[in-house]
PDB file of N, CA, C and O in Angstrom, chain B, residues numbered from 101:
ATOM      1  N   MET B 101       1.016  -1.216  -0.126  1.00  0.00           N
ATOM      2  CA  MET B 101       0.088  -0.388   0.410  1.00  0.00           C
ATOM      3  C   MET B 101       0.594   1.136  -0.127  1.00  0.00           C
ATOM      4  O   MET B 101       1.338   1.701   0.675  1.00  0.00           O
ATOM      5  N   CYS B 102       0.352   1.743  -1.139  1.00  0.00           N
ATOM      6  CA  CYS B 102       1.719   3.435  -1.064  1.00  0.00           C
ATOM      7  C   CYS B 102       0.829   4.531  -0.414  1.00  0.00           C
ATOM      8  O   CYS B 102      -0.350   4.538  -0.768  1.00  0.00           O
ATOM      9  N   GLU B 103       1.128   5.206   0.244  1.00  0.00           N
ATOM     10  CA  GLU B 103       0.962   6.649   1.062  1.00  0.00           C
ATOM     11  C   GLU B 103       1.604   7.420   0.334  1.00  0.00           C
ATOM     12  O   GLU B 103       2.825   7.394   0.172  1.00  0.00           O
ATOM     13  N   CYS B 104       0.513   8.475  -0.366  1.00  0.00           N
ATOM     14  CA  CYS B 104       1.240   9.763  -1.207  1.00  0.00           C
ATOM     15  C   CYS B 104       0.689  10.749  -0.783  1.00  0.00           C
ATOM     16  O   CYS B 104      -0.523  10.937  -0.681  1.00  0.00           O
ATOM     17  N   VAL B 105       1.535  11.433  -0.513  1.00  0.00           N
ATOM     18  CA  VAL B 105       1.787  13.094   0.353  1.00  0.00           C
ATOM     19  C   VAL B 105       1.498  13.920  -0.134  1.00  0.00           C
ATOM     20  O   VAL B 105       1.762  13.649  -1.306  1.00  0.00           O
ATOM     21  N   PHE B 106       0.887  15.351  -0.098  1.00  0.00           N
ATOM     22  CA  PHE B 106       1.145  16.308  -1.842  1.00  0.00           C
ATOM     23  C   PHE B 106       1.463  17.488  -0.901  1.00  0.00           C
ATOM     24  O   PHE B 106       0.568  17.742  -0.095  1.00  0.00           O
ATOM     25  N   VAL B 107       2.072  17.911  -0.874  1.00  0.00           N
ATOM     26  CA  VAL B 107       2.064  19.271   0.242  1.00  0.00           C
ATOM     27  C   VAL B 107       2.399  20.452  -1.405  1.00  0.00           C
ATOM     28  O   VAL B 107       3.089  20.331  -2.417  1.00  0.00           O
ATOM     29  N   CYS B 108       1.439  21.528  -0.847  1.00  0.00           N
ATOM     30  CA  CYS B 108       1.252  22.786  -1.356  1.00  0.00           C
ATOM     31  C   CYS B 108       0.997  23.873  -1.052  1.00  0.00           C
ATOM     32  O   CYS B 108      -0.078  24.176  -0.534  1.00  0.00           O
ATOM     33  N   SER B 109       1.799  24.582  -1.271  1.00  0.00           N
ATOM     34  CA  SER B 109       1.563  26.365  -0.343  1.00  0.00           C
ATOM     35  C   SER B 109       0.499  26.906  -1.356  1.00  0.00           C
ATOM     36  O   SER B 109       0.326  26.395  -2.462  1.00  0.00           O
ATOM     37  N   MET B 110      -0.139  27.891  -0.924  1.00  0.00           N
ATOM     38  CA  MET B 110      -1.363  29.093  -0.970  1.00  0.00           C
ATOM     39  C   MET B 110      -1.038  29.995  -0.417  1.00  0.00           C
ATOM     40  O   MET B 110      -0.869  30.189   0.787  1.00  0.00           O
ATOM     41  N   LYS B 111      -0.877  30.885  -1.636  1.00  0.00           N
ATOM     42  CA  LYS B 111      -0.958  32.444  -1.364  1.00  0.00           C
ATOM     43  C   LYS B 111      -2.042  33.146  -1.703  1.00  0.00           C
ATOM     44  O   LYS B 111      -2.552  32.955  -2.807  1.00  0.00           O
ATOM     45  N   LEU B 112      -2.642  34.193  -0.695  1.00  0.00           N
ATOM     46  CA  LEU B 112      -3.872  35.054  -0.830  1.00  0.00           C
ATOM     47  C   LEU B 112      -3.251  36.117  -1.294  1.00  0.00           C
ATOM     48  O   LEU B 112      -2.221  36.670  -0.909  1.00  0.00           O
ATOM     49  N   LYS B 113      -4.395  36.485  -2.661  1.00  0.00           N
ATOM     50  CA  LYS B 113      -4.189  36.785  -3.650  1.00  0.00           C
ATOM     51  C   LYS B 113      -4.779  38.216  -3.617  1.00  0.00           C
ATOM     52  O   LYS B 113      -4.479  39.307  -4.100  1.00  0.00           O
ATOM     53  N   HIS B 114      -5.653  37.767  -2.909  1.00  0.00           N
ATOM     54  CA  HIS B 114      -6.823  39.275  -2.601  1.00  0.00           C
ATOM     55  C   HIS B 114      -7.774  39.082  -1.612  1.00  0.00           C
ATOM     56  O   HIS B 114      -8.517  38.113  -1.772  1.00  0.00           O
ATOM     57  N   PHE B 115      -7.973  39.959  -0.361  1.00  0.00           N
ATOM     58  CA  PHE B 115      -9.606  39.737   0.054  1.00  0.00           C
ATOM     59  C   PHE B 115      -9.782  41.049  -0.332  1.00  0.00           C
ATOM     60  O   PHE B 115      -8.947  41.757  -0.893  1.00  0.00           O
ATOM     61  N   SER B 116     -11.068  41.385   0.039  1.00  0.00           N
ATOM     62  CA  SER B 116     -12.036  41.623  -0.030  1.00  0.00           C
ATOM     63  C   SER B 116     -13.225  41.888   0.944  1.00  0.00           C
ATOM     64  O   SER B 116     -14.186  41.122   1.015  1.00  0.00           O
ATOM     65  N   LYS B 117     -13.077  43.218   1.821  1.00  0.00           N
ATOM     66  CA  LYS B 117     -14.500  43.582   2.566  1.00  0.00           C
ATOM     67  C   LYS B 117     -15.619  43.393   1.813  1.00  0.00           C
ATOM     68  O   LYS B 117     -15.766  43.746   0.642  1.00  0.00           O
ATOM     69  N   PHE B 118     -16.376  42.851   2.480  1.00  0.00           N
ATOM     70  CA  PHE B 118     -18.247  43.277   1.868  1.00  0.00           C
ATOM     71  C   PHE B 118     -19.028  44.675   3.041  1.00  0.00           C
ATOM     72  O   PHE B 118     -19.005  44.848   4.260  1.00  0.00           O
ATOM     73  N   ALA B 119     -19.497  45.246   2.160  1.00  0.00           N
ATOM     74  CA  ALA B 119     -19.726  46.575   2.459  1.00  0.00           C
ATOM     75  C   ALA B 119     -20.593  46.554   3.778  1.00  0.00           C
ATOM     76  O   ALA B 119     -20.525  47.233   4.802  1.00  0.00           O
ATOM     77  N   ASP B 120     -21.256  45.744   3.469  1.00  0.00           N
ATOM     78  CA  ASP B 120     -23.020  45.642   4.847  1.00  0.00           C
ATOM     79  C   ASP B 120     -22.784  44.307   4.953  1.00  0.00           C
ATOM     80  O   ASP B 120     -22.100  43.507   4.314  1.00  0.00           O
ATOM     81  N   MET B 121     -23.677  44.227   6.132  1.00  0.00           N
ATOM     82  CA  MET B 121     -24.403  43.079   6.464  1.00  0.00           C
ATOM     83  C   MET B 121     -25.156  42.298   5.067  1.00  0.00           C
ATOM     84  O   MET B 121     -25.020  41.113   4.760  1.00  0.00           O
ATOM     85  N   THR B 122     -25.709  42.999   4.577  1.00  0.00           N
ATOM     86  CA  THR B 122     -26.925  42.780   3.243  1.00  0.00           C
ATOM     87  C   THR B 122     -25.940  41.958   2.888  1.00  0.00           C
ATOM     88  O   THR B 122     -25.868  40.824   3.363  1.00  0.00           O
ATOM     89  N   ASP B 123     -25.022  42.452   1.968  1.00  0.00           N
ATOM     90  CA  ASP B 123     -23.928  42.408   0.976  1.00  0.00           C
ATOM     91  C   ASP B 123     -23.336  41.059   1.273  1.00  0.00           C
ATOM     92  O   ASP B 123     -23.295  40.392   0.239  1.00  0.00           O
ATOM     93  N   ALA B 124     -22.946  40.534   2.133  1.00  0.00           N
ATOM     94  CA  ALA B 124     -22.397  38.876   2.990  1.00  0.00           C
ATOM     95  C   ALA B 124     -23.849  38.123   3.510  1.00  0.00           C
ATOM     96  O   ALA B 124     -23.953  36.991   3.982  1.00  0.00           O
ATOM     97  N   LEU B 125     -24.460  38.689   3.373  1.00  0.00           N
ATOM     98  CA  LEU B 125     -25.870  37.491   3.480  1.00  0.00           C
ATOM     99  C   LEU B 125     -26.050  37.462   1.593  1.00  0.00           C
ATOM    100  O   LEU B 125     -25.849  36.338   1.133  1.00  0.00           O
ATOM    101  N   SER B 126     -26.253  38.108   0.970  1.00  0.00           N
ATOM    102  CA  SER B 126     -26.330  37.894  -0.252  1.00  0.00           C
ATOM    103  C   SER B 126     -25.056  37.171  -0.804  1.00  0.00           C
ATOM    104  O   SER B 126     -25.351  36.150  -1.425  1.00  0.00           O
ATOM    105  N   ALA B 127     -23.953  37.391  -0.749  1.00  0.00           N
ATOM    106  CA  ALA B 127     -23.081  36.583  -1.325  1.00  0.00           C
ATOM    107  C   ALA B 127     -22.976  35.286  -0.853  1.00  0.00           C
ATOM    108  O   ALA B 127     -22.622  34.377  -1.603  1.00  0.00           O
ATOM    109  N   ALA B 128     -23.187  35.145   0.055  1.00  0.00           N
ATOM    110  CA  ALA B 128     -23.201  33.503   1.225  1.00  0.00           C
ATOM    111  C   ALA B 128     -24.128  33.213   0.543  1.00  0.00           C
ATOM    112  O   ALA B 128     -23.648  32.508  -0.344  1.00  0.00           O
ATOM    113  N   THR B 129     -25.708  33.357   0.307  1.00  0.00           N
ATOM    114  CA  THR B 129     -26.195  32.413  -0.033  1.00  0.00           C
ATOM    115  C   THR B 129     -26.629  32.130  -1.411  1.00  0.00           C
ATOM    116  O   THR B 129     -27.452  31.287  -1.768  1.00  0.00           O
ATOM    117  N   ALA B 130     -25.808  33.135  -2.291  1.00  0.00           N
ATOM    118  CA  ALA B 130     -25.305  32.959  -3.398  1.00  0.00           C
ATOM    119  C   ALA B 130     -24.652  31.643  -3.573  1.00  0.00           C
ATOM    120  O   ALA B 130     -25.085  30.735  -4.283  1.00  0.00           O
ATOM    121  N   ALA B 131     -23.572  31.619  -2.864  1.00  0.00           N
ATOM    122  CA  ALA B 131     -22.859  30.641  -2.831  1.00  0.00           C
ATOM    123  C   ALA B 131     -23.199  29.152  -2.739  1.00  0.00           C
ATOM    124  O   ALA B 131     -22.902  28.246  -3.518  1.00  0.00           O
ATOM    125  N   VAL B 132     -23.950  29.118  -1.503  1.00  0.00           N
ATOM    126  CA  VAL B 132     -24.316  28.181  -0.995  1.00  0.00           C
ATOM    127  C   VAL B 132     -24.945  27.588  -2.079  1.00  0.00           C
ATOM    128  O   VAL B 132     -24.531  26.476  -2.408  1.00  0.00           O
ATOM    129  N   GLU B 133     -26.141  28.243  -2.906  1.00  0.00           N
ATOM    130  CA  GLU B 133     -27.115  27.837  -4.327  1.00  0.00           C
ATOM    131  C   GLU B 133     -25.704  27.739  -4.982  1.00  0.00           C
ATOM    132  O   GLU B 133     -26.347  27.387  -5.970  1.00  0.00           O
ATOM    133  N   GLY B 134     -25.169  27.726  -5.151  1.00  0.00           N
ATOM    134  CA  GLY B 134     -23.399  27.415  -6.538  1.00  0.00           C
ATOM    135  C   GLY B 134     -23.999  28.290  -7.797  1.00  0.00           C
ATOM    136  O   GLY B 134     -24.208  28.020  -8.980  1.00  0.00           O
ATOM    137  N   LYS B 135     -24.202  29.625  -6.876  1.00  0.00           N
ATOM    138  CA  LYS B 135     -23.854  30.724  -7.711  1.00  0.00           C
ATOM    139  C   LYS B 135     -22.940  31.687  -7.241  1.00  0.00           C
ATOM    140  O   LYS B 135     -22.222  31.693  -6.240  1.00  0.00           O
ATOM    141  N   MET B 136     -23.191  32.955  -8.658  1.00  0.00           N
ATOM    142  CA  MET B 136     -22.157  33.909  -8.411  1.00  0.00           C
ATOM    143  C   MET B 136     -22.539  34.817  -8.522  1.00  0.00           C
ATOM    144  O   MET B 136     -22.785  35.219  -9.659  1.00  0.00           O
ATOM    145  N   ASN B 137     -22.797  35.644  -7.366  1.00  0.00           N
ATOM    146  CA  ASN B 137     -22.547  37.046  -7.231  1.00  0.00           C
ATOM    147  C   ASN B 137     -22.307  37.832  -8.106  1.00  0.00           C
ATOM    148  O   ASN B 137     -21.511  37.445  -8.963  1.00  0.00           O
ATOM    149  N   LYS B 138     -22.891  39.235  -8.242  1.00  0.00           N
ATOM    150  CA  LYS B 138     -21.861  40.323  -9.688  1.00  0.00           C
ATOM    151  C   LYS B 138     -20.679  40.629  -8.343  1.00  0.00           C
ATOM    152  O   LYS B 138     -20.021  39.620  -8.595  1.00  0.00           O
ATOM    153  N   ASP B 139     -20.114  41.098  -7.425  1.00  0.00           N
ATOM    154  CA  ASP B 139     -19.576  41.632  -7.027  1.00  0.00           C
ATOM    155  C   ASP B 139     -18.417  40.502  -6.740  1.00  0.00           C
ATOM    156  O   ASP B 139     -17.307  41.021  -6.616  1.00  0.00           O
ATOM    157  N   LEU B 140     -18.432  38.727  -6.577  1.00  0.00           N
ATOM    158  CA  LEU B 140     -17.547  38.032  -6.480  1.00  0.00           C
ATOM    159  C   LEU B 140     -17.099  38.170  -8.169  1.00  0.00           C
ATOM    160  O   LEU B 140     -15.960  38.496  -8.502  1.00  0.00           O
ATOM    161  N   LYS B 141     -18.496  37.780  -9.421  1.00  0.00           N
ATOM    162  CA  LYS B 141     -17.824  37.363 -10.726  1.00  0.00           C
ATOM    163  C   LYS B 141     -16.607  38.803 -10.767  1.00  0.00           C
ATOM    164  O   LYS B 141     -15.399  38.574 -10.807  1.00  0.00           O
ATOM    165  N   LYS B 142     -17.163  40.242 -10.749  1.00  0.00           N
ATOM    166  CA  LYS B 142     -16.063  41.031 -11.253  1.00  0.00           C
ATOM    167  C   LYS B 142     -14.866  41.561 -10.362  1.00  0.00           C
ATOM    168  O   LYS B 142     -13.929  42.200 -10.840  1.00  0.00           O
ATOM    169  N   MET B 143     -14.979  41.251  -9.079  1.00  0.00           N
ATOM    170  CA  MET B 143     -13.790  40.931  -8.383  1.00  0.00           C
ATOM    171  C   MET B 143     -12.771  39.699  -8.778  1.00  0.00           C
ATOM    172  O   MET B 143     -11.582  39.776  -8.471  1.00  0.00           O
ATOM    173  N   LEU B 144     -13.380  38.393  -9.575  1.00  0.00           N
ATOM    174  CA  LEU B 144     -12.300  37.607 -10.124  1.00  0.00           C
ATOM    175  C   LEU B 144     -12.347  38.138 -11.630  1.00  0.00           C
ATOM    176  O   LEU B 144     -11.175  38.431 -11.868  1.00  0.00           O
ATOM    177  N   LYS B 145     -12.860  38.320 -12.395  1.00  0.00           N
ATOM    178  CA  LYS B 145     -12.239  39.271 -13.648  1.00  0.00           C
ATOM    179  C   LYS B 145     -11.353  40.257 -13.214  1.00  0.00           C
ATOM    180  O   LYS B 145     -10.233  40.079 -13.693  1.00  0.00           O
ATOM    181  N   LYS B 146     -11.418  41.011 -12.649  1.00  0.00           N
ATOM    182  CA  LYS B 146     -10.747  41.684 -12.014  1.00  0.00           C
ATOM    183  C   LYS B 146      -9.300  41.067 -11.332  1.00  0.00           C
ATOM    184  O   LYS B 146      -8.282  41.609 -11.762  1.00  0.00           O
ATOM    185  N   VAL B 147      -9.180  40.386 -10.689  1.00  0.00           N
ATOM    186  CA  VAL B 147      -7.631  39.322  -9.876  1.00  0.00           C
ATOM    187  C   VAL B 147      -6.940  38.981 -11.177  1.00  0.00           C
ATOM    188  O   VAL B 147      -5.982  39.410 -11.820  1.00  0.00           O
ATOM    189  N   PHE B 148      -7.837  38.029 -11.281  1.00  0.00           N
ATOM    190  CA  PHE B 148      -8.049  36.763 -11.795  1.00  0.00           C
ATOM    191  C   PHE B 148      -7.691  37.310 -13.906  1.00  0.00           C
ATOM    192  O   PHE B 148      -8.768  37.449 -14.485  1.00  0.00           O
ATOM    193  N   SER B 149      -6.680  37.514 -14.664  1.00  0.00           N
ATOM    194  CA  SER B 149      -6.355  37.797 -15.766  1.00  0.00           C
ATOM    195  C   SER B 149      -6.651  36.468 -16.809  1.00  0.00           C
ATOM    196  O   SER B 149      -6.103  35.424 -16.453  1.00  0.00           O
ATOM    197  N   SER B 150      -7.521  36.408 -18.147  1.00  0.00           N
ATOM    198  CA  SER B 150      -7.359  35.494 -18.693  1.00  0.00           C
ATOM    199  C   SER B 150      -6.222  35.100 -20.000  1.00  0.00           C
ATOM    200  O   SER B 150      -6.210  34.179 -20.817  1.00  0.00           O
ATOM    201  N   ASP B 151      -5.260  36.321 -19.744  1.00  0.00           N
ATOM    202  CA  ASP B 151      -4.114  35.277 -20.459  1.00  0.00           C
ATOM    203  C   ASP B 151      -3.043  34.847 -19.378  1.00  0.00           C
ATOM    204  O   ASP B 151      -2.201  34.042 -19.776  1.00  0.00           O
ATOM    205  N   ILE B 152      -2.973  35.195 -18.307  1.00  0.00           N
ATOM    206  CA  ILE B 152      -2.351  34.402 -17.698  1.00  0.00           C
ATOM    207  C   ILE B 152      -2.691  32.789 -16.449  1.00  0.00           C
ATOM    208  O   ILE B 152      -3.645  32.737 -15.673  1.00  0.00           O
ATOM    209  N   GLN B 153      -2.035  32.114 -16.547  1.00  0.00           N
ATOM    210  CA  GLN B 153      -2.773  30.366 -16.301  1.00  0.00           C
ATOM    211  C   GLN B 153      -2.312  30.348 -14.695  1.00  0.00           C
ATOM    212  O   GLN B 153      -1.166  30.411 -14.252  1.00  0.00           O
ATOM    213  N   GLU B 154      -3.540  30.244 -13.984  1.00  0.00           N
ATOM    214  CA  GLU B 154      -3.351  30.131 -12.849  1.00  0.00           C
ATOM    215  C   GLU B 154      -4.233  29.576 -12.050  1.00  0.00           C
ATOM    216  O   GLU B 154      -5.316  29.501 -12.630  1.00  0.00           O
ATOM    217  N   GLU B 155      -4.261  29.212 -11.135  1.00  0.00           N
ATOM    218  CA  GLU B 155      -4.978  27.648 -10.104  1.00  0.00           C
ATOM    219  C   GLU B 155      -5.643  28.569  -9.119  1.00  0.00           C
ATOM    220  O   GLU B 155      -5.201  29.580  -8.571  1.00  0.00           O
ATOM    221  N   LEU B 156      -6.503  28.133  -9.051  1.00  0.00           N
ATOM    222  CA  LEU B 156      -7.687  29.176  -8.592  1.00  0.00           C
ATOM    223  C   LEU B 156      -8.758  27.929  -7.290  1.00  0.00           C
ATOM    224  O   LEU B 156      -9.833  27.352  -7.450  1.00  0.00           O
ATOM    225  N   ALA B 157      -7.601  27.978  -5.881  1.00  0.00           N
ATOM    226  CA  ALA B 157      -8.347  26.553  -5.371  1.00  0.00           C
ATOM    227  C   ALA B 157     -10.160  27.375  -4.262  1.00  0.00           C
ATOM    228  O   ALA B 157     -10.269  28.387  -3.570  1.00  0.00           O
ATOM    229  N   VAL B 158     -11.281  26.178  -4.684  1.00  0.00           N
ATOM    230  CA  VAL B 158     -12.624  26.765  -3.960  1.00  0.00           C
ATOM    231  C   VAL B 158     -12.778  25.303  -3.658  1.00  0.00           C
ATOM    232  O   VAL B 158     -12.561  24.216  -4.194  1.00  0.00           O
ATOM    233  N   ALA B 159     -13.376  25.922  -2.263  1.00  0.00           N
ATOM    234  CA  ALA B 159     -13.673  24.865  -1.202  1.00  0.00           C
ATOM    235  C   ALA B 159     -14.986  24.015  -1.944  1.00  0.00           C
ATOM    236  O   ALA B 159     -15.000  22.786  -1.889  1.00  0.00           O
ATOM    237  N   ASP B 160     -15.809  24.589  -2.465  1.00  0.00           N
ATOM    238  CA  ASP B 160     -17.429  24.236  -2.596  1.00  0.00           C
ATOM    239  C   ASP B 160     -17.138  24.036  -4.202  1.00  0.00           C
ATOM    240  O   ASP B 160     -16.512  24.839  -4.893  1.00  0.00           O
ATOM    241  N   ALA B 161     -17.834  22.557  -4.746  1.00  0.00           N
ATOM    242  CA  ALA B 161     -17.362  21.752  -6.035  1.00  0.00           C
ATOM    243  C   ALA B 161     -18.265  22.625  -6.858  1.00  0.00           C
ATOM    244  O   ALA B 161     -17.881  23.104  -7.926  1.00  0.00           O
ATOM    245  N   LYS B 162     -19.915  22.913  -6.181  1.00  0.00           N
ATOM    246  CA  LYS B 162     -20.576  23.798  -7.081  1.00  0.00           C
ATOM    247  C   LYS B 162     -20.369  24.579  -7.668  1.00  0.00           C
ATOM    248  O   LYS B 162     -20.578  24.716  -8.873  1.00  0.00           O
ATOM    249  N   LEU B 163     -19.839  25.369  -6.826  1.00  0.00           N
ATOM    250  CA  LEU B 163     -19.451  26.901  -7.060  1.00  0.00           C
ATOM    251  C   LEU B 163     -18.090  26.602  -7.771  1.00  0.00           C
ATOM    252  O   LEU B 163     -17.974  26.996  -8.932  1.00  0.00           O
ATOM    253  N   GLY B 164     -17.252  26.069  -7.294  1.00  0.00           N
ATOM    254  CA  GLY B 164     -16.040  25.678  -8.672  1.00  0.00           C
ATOM    255  C   GLY B 164     -16.693  25.871  -9.887  1.00  0.00           C
ATOM    256  O   GLY B 164     -16.334  26.831 -10.570  1.00  0.00           O
ATOM    257  N   ASN B 165     -17.597  25.134 -10.293  1.00  0.00           N
ATOM    258  CA  ASN B 165     -18.043  24.517 -11.257  1.00  0.00           C
ATOM    259  C   ASN B 165     -18.501  25.713 -12.702  1.00  0.00           C
ATOM    260  O   ASN B 165     -18.631  25.635 -13.924  1.00  0.00           O
ATOM    261  N   VAL B 166     -18.631  26.863 -11.522  1.00  0.00           N
ATOM    262  CA  VAL B 166     -19.547  28.355 -11.886  1.00  0.00           C
ATOM    263  C   VAL B 166     -18.219  29.096 -12.337  1.00  0.00           C
ATOM    264  O   VAL B 166     -18.299  29.901 -13.266  1.00  0.00           O
ATOM    265  N   ILE B 167     -17.496  28.955 -11.969  1.00  0.00           N
ATOM    266  CA  ILE B 167     -16.377  30.279 -12.002  1.00  0.00           C
ATOM    267  C   ILE B 167     -15.521  29.493 -13.224  1.00  0.00           C
ATOM    268  O   ILE B 167     -15.064  28.361 -13.379  1.00  0.00           O
ATOM    269  N   LYS B 168     -15.568  30.736 -13.999  1.00  0.00           N
ATOM    270  CA  LYS B 168     -15.261  30.332 -15.305  1.00  0.00           C
ATOM    271  C   LYS B 168     -13.677  31.355 -15.452  1.00  0.00           C
ATOM    272  O   LYS B 168     -13.619  32.390 -16.118  1.00  0.00           O
ATOM    273  N   VAL B 169     -12.766  30.895 -14.843  1.00  0.00           N
ATOM    274  CA  VAL B 169     -11.842  32.410 -15.239  1.00  0.00           C
ATOM    275  C   VAL B 169     -10.373  31.967 -15.907  1.00  0.00           C
ATOM    276  O   VAL B 169     -10.103  30.782 -16.102  1.00  0.00           O
ATOM    277  N   GLY B 170      -9.670  32.804 -16.159  1.00  0.00           N
ATOM    278  CA  GLY B 170      -8.612  31.851 -16.851  1.00  0.00           C
ATOM    279  C   GLY B 170      -8.061  30.813 -16.928  1.00  0.00           C
ATOM    280  O   GLY B 170      -8.018  30.223 -18.008  1.00  0.00           O
ATOM    281  N   GLY B 171      -7.281  30.122 -15.390  1.00  0.00           N
ATOM    282  CA  GLY B 171      -6.761  29.166 -14.927  1.00  0.00           C
ATOM    283  C   GLY B 171      -7.975  28.320 -14.779  1.00  0.00           C
ATOM    284  O   GLY B 171      -9.193  28.500 -14.739  1.00  0.00           O
ATOM    285  N   ALA B 172      -7.071  27.237 -14.709  1.00  0.00           N
ATOM    286  CA  ALA B 172      -7.904  26.285 -13.599  1.00  0.00           C
ATOM    287  C   ALA B 172      -8.438  26.108 -12.725  1.00  0.00           C
ATOM    288  O   ALA B 172      -7.602  25.434 -12.123  1.00  0.00           O
ATOM    289  N   CYS B 173      -9.582  26.201 -11.832  1.00  0.00           N
ATOM    290  CA  CYS B 173     -10.889  26.159 -11.162  1.00  0.00           C
ATOM    291  C   CYS B 173     -10.324  24.661 -10.050  1.00  0.00           C
ATOM    292  O   CYS B 173     -10.141  23.631 -10.699  1.00  0.00           O
ATOM    293  N   VAL B 174     -10.117  24.571  -8.795  1.00  0.00           N
ATOM    294  CA  VAL B 174      -9.132  23.306  -8.205  1.00  0.00           C
ATOM    295  C   VAL B 174     -10.000  22.780  -7.410  1.00  0.00           C
ATOM    296  O   VAL B 174      -9.830  23.646  -6.551  1.00  0.00           O
ATOM    297  N   PHE B 175     -10.735  22.155  -6.978  1.00  0.00           N
ATOM    298  CA  PHE B 175     -11.801  21.772  -5.428  1.00  0.00           C
ATOM    299  C   PHE B 175     -11.898  20.711  -5.084  1.00  0.00           C
ATOM    300  O   PHE B 175     -12.576  20.443  -4.093  1.00  0.00           O
TER     301      PHE B 175
END
Protein backbone atom coordinates (compact mmCIF):
# COMPACT_ATOMS: atom_id res chain seq x y z
CA MET A 1 0.00 0.00 0.00
CA CYS A 2 1.39 3.35 -1.04
CA GLU A 3 0.81 6.50 0.93
CA CYS A 4 1.09 9.61 -1.16
CA VAL A 5 1.54 12.96 0.47
CA PHE A 6 0.99 16.12 -1.49
CA VAL A 7 2.42 19.34 -0.20
CA CYS A 8 1.40 22.57 -1.79
CA SER A 9 1.58 26.12 -0.72
CA MET A 10 -1.06 28.70 -1.39
CA LYS A 11 -0.84 32.42 -1.16
CA LEU A 12 -3.76 34.78 -0.64
CA LYS A 13 -3.90 36.92 -3.75
CA HIS A 14 -6.75 39.28 -2.90
CA PHE A 15 -9.08 40.07 -0.02
CA SER A 16 -12.13 42.27 -0.17
CA LYS A 17 -14.41 43.24 2.70
CA PHE A 18 -18.17 43.33 2.32
CA ALA A 19 -19.77 46.77 2.36
CA ASP A 20 -22.37 45.70 4.90
CA MET A 21 -24.23 42.72 6.34
CA THR A 22 -26.73 42.67 3.46
CA ASP A 23 -23.96 42.21 0.90
CA ALA A 24 -22.37 39.47 3.00
CA LEU A 25 -25.68 37.62 3.33
CA SER A 26 -26.37 37.93 -0.39
CA ALA A 27 -22.92 36.53 -1.26
CA ALA A 28 -23.27 33.67 1.22
CA THR A 29 -26.72 32.76 -0.09
CA ALA A 30 -25.48 32.75 -3.69
CA ALA A 31 -22.48 30.57 -2.74
CA VAL A 32 -24.70 28.04 -0.95
CA GLU A 33 -26.87 27.86 -4.07
CA GLY A 34 -23.79 27.31 -6.25
CA LYS A 35 -24.06 30.74 -7.89
CA MET A 36 -21.81 33.78 -8.12
CA ASN A 37 -23.05 37.18 -7.12
CA LYS A 38 -22.02 40.12 -9.30
CA ASP A 39 -19.41 41.44 -6.83
CA LEU A 40 -17.58 38.09 -6.78
CA LYS A 41 -17.72 37.85 -10.56
CA LYS A 42 -16.34 41.38 -10.96
CA MET A 43 -13.55 40.74 -8.45
CA LEU A 44 -12.50 37.47 -10.12
CA LYS A 45 -12.33 39.14 -13.54
CA LYS A 46 -10.23 41.95 -12.08
CA VAL A 47 -7.81 39.77 -10.09
CA PHE A 48 -7.43 36.82 -12.48
CA SER A 49 -6.41 37.96 -15.92
CA SER A 50 -7.54 35.65 -18.74
CA ASP A 51 -4.10 35.55 -20.37
CA ILE A 52 -2.30 34.27 -17.25
CA GLN A 53 -2.64 30.58 -16.42
CA GLU A 54 -3.21 30.27 -12.69
CA GLU A 55 -5.11 27.85 -10.47
CA LEU A 56 -7.89 28.96 -8.20
CA ALA A 57 -8.70 26.77 -5.18
CA VAL A 58 -12.41 26.64 -4.34
CA ALA A 59 -13.75 24.65 -1.40
CA ASP A 60 -17.24 24.07 -2.83
CA ALA A 61 -17.54 21.93 -5.97
CA LYS A 62 -20.81 23.51 -7.15
CA LEU A 63 -19.36 27.00 -6.90
CA GLY A 64 -16.11 25.83 -8.48
CA ASN A 65 -18.01 24.60 -11.53
CA VAL A 66 -19.68 27.99 -11.92
CA ILE A 67 -16.44 29.97 -11.84
CA LYS A 68 -14.92 30.33 -15.28
CA VAL A 69 -11.70 32.33 -15.15
CA GLY A 70 -8.47 32.20 -17.13
CA GLY A 71 -6.81 29.37 -15.20
CA ALA A 72 -7.90 26.06 -13.80
CA CYS A 73 -10.32 25.87 -10.91
CA VAL A 74 -9.34 23.28 -8.31
CA PHE A 75 -11.83 22.12 -5.70
